C-alpha positions in Angstrom: 47.0 87.3 76.0 47.6 90.5 77.6 48.7 92.2 80.1 50.8 91.2 83.2 52.9 93.2 85.4 56.1 91.6 87.0 58.7 92.7 89.2 62.1 91.7 87.6 64.3 90.8 90.2 67.3 92.5 89.0 70.2 92.8 91.1 72.3 95.8 91.1 74.8 95.2 93.7 76.0 98.5 95.6 78.7 98.9 97.9 76.5 97.5 100.9 74.9 94.6 98.9 71.7 96.3 98.2 69.4 95.1 95.4 67.6 97.1 92.8 64.4 95.9 91.9 62.8 97.1 88.7 59.2 96.7 87.6 58.5 95.2 83.9 55.0 95.5 82.6 55.5 92.6 80.2 52.5 91.0 78.9 49.3 89.8 78.4 48.0 87.7 81.2 46.7 89.1 84.6 49.6 87.6 86.8 51.0 89.5 90.1 54.3 90.9 90.2 57.2 89.1 91.4 58.7 90.5 94.8 62.3 91.1 95.4 63.9 89.1 97.9 66.1 92.0 99.2 66.0 95.6 99.7 66.5 98.7 97.4 68.9 101.5 98.8 67.7 101.1 102.3 63.8 100.7 101.5 61.7 97.7 101.9 60.1 96.0 99.1 56.6 95.0 99.0 55.7 91.7 100.6 52.8 89.3 100.5 52.0 86.0 101.9 51.4 82.7 99.7 50.6 79.4 100.1 52.9 77.1 97.8 51.5 74.1 96.3 54.0 71.5 95.8 54.3 68.2 93.5 57.4 66.2 92.9 58.6 68.1 89.9 57.6 71.9 90.6 56.0 74.1 93.2 53.7 76.8 92.4 51.1 79.2 93.9 47.4 79.0 92.6 44.2 80.3 92.9 40.6 79.2 91.7 39.1 75.9 92.2 41.0 72.9 93.0 40.4 71.2 89.7 41.0 74.1 87.5 44.4 74.8 89.6 45.4 71.0 89.4 44.9 71.4 85.5 46.9 74.5 85.3 49.8 73.5 87.5 50.5 70.8 85.1 51.5 73.4 82.4 54.0 75.5 84.0 57.6 75.2 84.2 59.2 72.6 86.4 62.8 71.6 87.3 63.2 69.0 84.5 62.6 71.5 81.8 65.8 73.5 82.6 69.4 72.3 82.3 71.2 71.2 85.5 72.3 74.5 87.7 68.9 76.2 87.9 67.6 76.5 91.2 63.9 77.3 92.0 62.5 79.6 94.7 58.9 80.0 95.6 56.8 82.6 93.7 55.5 85.3 95.7 52.7 87.5 94.8 52.9 91.3 95.2 49.9 94.0 95.0 49.8 96.3 92.2 49.6 94.1 89.1 45.9 94.5 88.6 46.4 98.4 88.3 49.0 97.7 85.6 46.9 95.1 83.9 44.0 97.4 84.0 46.4 100.3 82.6 47.7 98.1 79.6 44.0 96.9 78.7 42.9 100.6 78.6 46.2 101.5 76.5 45.6 98.7 74.2 41.8 99.3 73.7 40.7 95.8 74.8 38.5 94.8 77.8 40.1 93.8 81.0 39.9 89.8 81.0 40.3 89.6 84.6 36.6 89.1 85.1 36.6 85.8 82.9 39.6 84.3 84.8 38.7 81.1 86.5 42.4 80.5 88.0 46.0 81.0 87.9 49.2 79.0 88.8 52.6 80.3 89.2 55.7 78.1 88.9 58.8 78.7 90.9 61.4 81.5 90.0 64.3 79.5 88.6 67.6 81.3 88.8 71.4 80.6 87.8 73.6 83.6 88.6 71.8 86.7 87.4 69.2 84.9 85.0 66.0 84.2 86.1 63.0 82.3 84.4 59.5 81.4 85.3 56.0 80.9 84.1 52.4 81.4 84.8 49.2 79.6 83.5 45.7 81.2 83.5 42.3 79.6 83.0 39.4 81.6 81.6 35.7 80.9 81.3 35.4 82.3 77.7 37.4 81.7 74.7 36.6 85.4 73.9 38.6 86.7 76.6 41.5 84.7 75.3 40.8 85.9 71.6 40.6 89.7 72.9 43.9 89.2 74.6 45.7 87.7 71.9 44.6 90.5 69.7 46.4 93.1 71.8 49.9 91.5 71.1 49.4 91.9 67.4 47.6 95.1 67.8 49.1 98.6 66.5 49.4 99.8 70.1 51.0 97.0 71.8 54.8 98.4 71.4 54.0 101.8 72.7 51.9 100.5 75.7 54.4 98.2 76.9 57.1 100.7 76.4 55.2 103.5 78.3 54.0 101.4 81.2 57.6 99.9 81.4 59.2 103.2 81.6 56.6 104.8 84.1 56.8 101.3 86.6 60.6 101.6 86.5 60.8 105.2 87.4 58.4 104.7 90.2 60.4 101.8 91.6 63.8 103.2 91.4 65.4 104.8 94.3 66.1 108.7 94.2 69.1 109.8 92.4 68.8 106.9 89.9 69.0 107.5 86.2 67.2 105.1 83.6 67.6 105.5 79.6 64.5 105.0 77.8 64.0 101.2 77.3 64.0 99.5 74.0 61.0 97.3 73.6 60.5 94.8 70.9 57.0 93.0 70.4 57.0 90.0 67.8 53.4 88.6 67.1 53.0 85.2 65.9 54.2 81.7 66.3 57.7 80.6 66.2 59.1 77.5 64.7 57.4 74.4 65.6 55.2 76.0 68.2 52.0 77.3 66.7 50.2 78.3 69.9 52.9 80.7 70.7 51.0 84.0 70.0 53.7 86.4 70.3 57.0 87.7 72.4 57.8 90.8 74.1 61.4 91.6 74.9 63.0 94.8 76.6 66.5 96.1 77.4 67.1 99.2 79.6 70.2 100.8 81.1 70.0 101.9 84.9 72.4 103.6 87.0 72.1 103.7 90.8 74.4 104.0 93.7 77.3 104.6 91.5 76.8 101.7 89.2 75.3 101.0 86.0 73.8 97.9 84.5 71.9 96.9 81.6 68.9 94.7 82.3 67.3 92.2 79.5 63.8 91.0 80.1 61.0 89.3 78.2 58.0 87.1 78.0 56.7 84.6 75.4 52.8 84.2 75.3 51.3 80.9 74.6 47.4 80.2 74.1 44.8 77.6 74.1 41.3 77.9 73.6 40.6 79.0 77.2 44.1 79.0 78.6 46.7 81.6 78.5 50.6 80.9 79.7 53.6 83.0 79.8 57.2 82.0 80.2 59.0 85.3 81.5 62.8 85.9 81.7 65.4 88.2 82.7 69.1 88.7 82.8 71.7 91.2 83.7 74.5 92.6 81.7 73.8 90.1 78.7 70.6 88.7 76.8 69.2 85.6 78.4 70.4 82.3 77.0 68.4 81.5 73.9 68.9 77.8 74.1 67.5 77.5 77.8 64.7 79.7 76.8 63.9 77.6 73.7 63.8 74.5 75.6 61.6 76.0 78.6 59.1 77.6 76.1 58.9 74.3 74.0 58.1 72.4 77.1 55.4 74.6 78.4 53.9 75.0 74.7 53.5 71.4 74.2 51.6 71.0 77.6 49.3 73.7 76.6 48.6 72.3 73.2 47.7 68.9 75.1 45.6 70.5 77.7 
């Protein structure tokens, strides 16, 4: 299930309270980038208007037919999938993701699956402190599109493509004067224990210095697939890896719903 770009809402607090937003090209479905909720060193982040759709358990942004969107909406993360203390904020779309998707597809040597997409749904962005987790689900008209996307995560070019695009997008997003160490990217194809429809994971860490301060950002995505469905659980944290217990619980919830779809 390849490729998606998302804006990792990594907050590097400067003396004036400005936020640093860094862009992660992280995965295998054609999602839009998340948009930071604050400015970077005096600049204004991208913004876009969304129309959230709410249910008793989660809110999301969707596209495609109402029937497809409703089916996909049942798959994404909801409040009950996370421990107490996690707060949801409405997903916001941002332009630019389709370009990153196309770039990853070209790099990995696979067709761009956007033309076969029948709908997409995005969960809230759930946060606690500096940690954030969210999910997306995508429907496709052809199982071949999903199979092709899945092949990229196990392909020999996956790691280099993720690393190259991640580095390029980060450098483009950072304010002048920032420094960036080469990101460390790990791609792990295949299922995880008890979740046969997990097709792979991508994780990355990167050290960034800006406005006189330095942070290490940890980000990642877990990719889940059905015959004509792709789903992602994406996560990030600042200063420490994301809580594996929270991640496992969230991924299992989405995996089980995709398996039953």
